C-alpha positions as CSV (number, residue, x, y, z in Angstrom):
1,X,111.5,62.8,59.3
2,X,107.9,61.7,59.1
3,X,108.1,60.3,62.7
4,X,109.2,63.7,64.0
5,X,106.3,65.4,62.3
6,X,103.8,63.1,63.9
7,X,105.1,64.0,67.4
8,X,104.8,67.8,66.8
9,X,101.0,68.1,67.5
10,X,101.3,66.2,70.7
11,X,104.2,68.3,71.9
12,X,102.1,71.5,71.5
13,X,98.9,69.9,72.8
14,X,100.4,68.7,76.1
15,X,101.7,72.0,77.4
16,X,98.3,73.6,76.5
17,X,96.4,70.9,78.4
18,X,98.8,71.2,81.3
19,X,98.4,74.9,81.4
20,X,94.6,74.5,81.4
21,X,94.8,72.0,84.2
22,X,97.1,74.3,86.3
23,X,94.8,77.2,85.7
24,X,91.8,75.3,86.9
25,X,93.5,73.6,89.9
26,X,93.2,76.6,92.3
27,X,89.5,76.8,91.6
28,X,89.1,73.2,92.5
29,X,91.4,73.3,95.5
30,X,89.6,76.2,97.0
31,X,86.1,75.0,96.4
32,X,84.3,75.2,99.8
33,X,80.6,74.4,100.3
34,X,78.1,76.9,101.8
35,X,78.0,75.1,105.2
36,X,81.8,75.3,105.5
37,X,81.8,79.0,104.6
38,X,79.1,79.7,107.3
39,X,81.0,77.7,109.8
40,X,84.2,79.5,109.0
41,X,82.5,82.9,109.4
42,X,81.0,81.9,112.7
43,X,84.4,80.6,114.0
44,X,86.0,83.8,112.8
45,X,83.5,86.0,114.6
46,X,83.9,84.0,117.8
47,X,87.7,84.2,117.5
48,X,87.6,88.0,117.0
49,X,85.3,88.3,120.1
50,X,87.6,86.0,122.1
51,X,90.7,88.0,121.1
52,X,88.9,91.2,122.2
53,X,88.4,89.6,125.6
54,X,92.1,88.9,125.8
55,X,92.1,85.1,125.6
56,X,94.7,84.9,122.8
57,X,95.3,81.1,122.8
58,X,91.5,80.4,122.5
59,X,91.2,83.1,119.8
60,X,94.1,81.6,117.9
61,X,92.5,78.1,118.1
62,X,89.1,79.5,116.8
63,X,90.7,81.4,114.0
64,X,92.8,78.4,112.9
65,X,89.6,76.3,112.8
66,X,88.0,79.1,110.7
67,X,90.8,78.9,108.2
68,X,90.7,75.1,108.1
69,X,86.9,75.3,107.3
70,X,87.5,77.9,104.6
71,X,91.1,78.5,103.4
72,X,89.8,81.6,101.5
73,X,88.6,83.4,104.6
74,X,90.8,86.6,104.4
75,X,89.2,88.0,107.5
76,X,90.2,85.0,109.6
77,X,93.8,85.2,108.4
78,X,93.9,88.9,109.1
79,X,92.7,88.4,112.7
80,X,95.0,85.4,113.2
81,X,97.8,87.8,112.2
82,X,96.4,90.3,114.8
83,X,96.5,87.6,117.5
84,X,100.2,86.9,116.7
85,X,101.0,90.6,116.6
86,X,99.4,90.9,120.1
87,X,101.5,88.0,121.3
88,X,104.7,89.8,119.9
89,X,105.3,87.4,117.1
90,X,105.6,89.9,114.2
91,X,107.1,87.3,111.8
92,X,103.9,85.2,112.0
93,X,101.7,88.3,112.1
94,X,103.2,89.5,108.8
95,X,102.8,86.1,107.3
96,X,99.1,85.9,108.1
97,X,98.5,89.5,107.0
98,X,100.2,88.7,103.8
99,X,98.0,85.6,103.2
100,X,94.9,87.7,103.9
101,X,96.0,90.3,101.4
102,X,96.7,87.6,98.8
103,X,93.1,86.5,99.1
104,X,91.7,90.0,99.4
105,X,94.1,92.9,98.5
106,X,91.7,95.3,100.2
107,X,91.2,93.5,103.5
108,X,91.1,96.4,105.9
109,X,92.3,94.8,109.1
110,X,95.3,93.2,107.3
111,X,96.2,96.5,105.6
112,X,95.9,98.5,108.9
113,X,97.8,96.1,111.1
114,X,100.5,95.5,108.5
115,X,101.0,99.3,108.1
116,X,101.4,99.5,111.9
117,X,104.2,96.9,111.7
118,X,105.7,98.9,108.8
119,X,105.7,102.0,110.9
120,X,107.3,100.2,113.8
121,X,110.0,99.0,111.5
122,X,110.6,102.6,110.2
123,X,109.0,102.0,106.8
124,X,106.7,105.0,106.6
125,X,106.4,104.8,102.8
126,X,104.9,101.3,103.0
127,X,102.5,102.4,105.7
128,X,101.4,105.4,103.6
129,X,100.9,103.1,100.5
130,X,98.7,100.9,102.6
131,X,96.7,103.9,103.7
132,X,96.2,104.9,100.1
133,X,94.8,101.5,99.4
134,X,92.5,101.7,102.4
135,X,91.2,105.1,101.4
136,X,90.5,103.9,97.8
137,X,88.5,100.9,99.0
138,X,86.9,102.3,102.2
139,X,87.3,106.0,102.9
140,X,85.1,105.8,106.0
141,X,86.3,102.5,107.6
142,X,87.5,102.6,111.1
143,X,90.8,101.0,110.0
144,X,91.3,103.9,107.5
145,X,90.7,106.5,110.2
146,X,92.9,104.7,112.7
147,X,95.8,104.4,110.3
148,X,95.4,108.0,109.2
149,X,95.5,109.2,112.8
150,X,98.6,107.0,113.5
151,X,100.4,108.4,110.5
152,X,99.6,112.0,111.3
153,X,100.9,111.6,114.8
154,X,104.0,109.6,113.8
155,X,107.1,111.7,113.0
156,X,107.9,112.0,109.3
157,X,111.1,110.5,108.1
158,X,114.0,113.0,108.2
159,X,115.0,114.4,104.8
160,X,118.4,113.4,103.7
161,X,120.8,116.3,103.0
């Protein structure tokens, strides 16, 4: 019996230490220096501008480099999703919008574009929920106004008898 009693403190200490290590691991894994953050922001901006010019492969390349430089760049993920949406790959678009929203739940481009995909899939309720989130965080943002216009012009779901 005494041998079992001596193992008890270790048994409780180990899970606590493991929990602390796991809690701190994401902070360590996502640590990015200031130069990498600046580089990521520059690459994101260039990717966004390149996508606006219609060069989607180059925009994708730039946005992927932005994400590699700073994996916590929600804006880069959102616009990478936009590039895939423009290319017709809604599965990858949803994936990247989702990652952007995991990093920043109020990322306006990800909320707006994901709501557009929701509407296209017939899920008006999800699109309306994303509009509520947008309005809460940024009432005057262009993304909020665009989604509100889209929802007001889209036919409402028919009521079930």
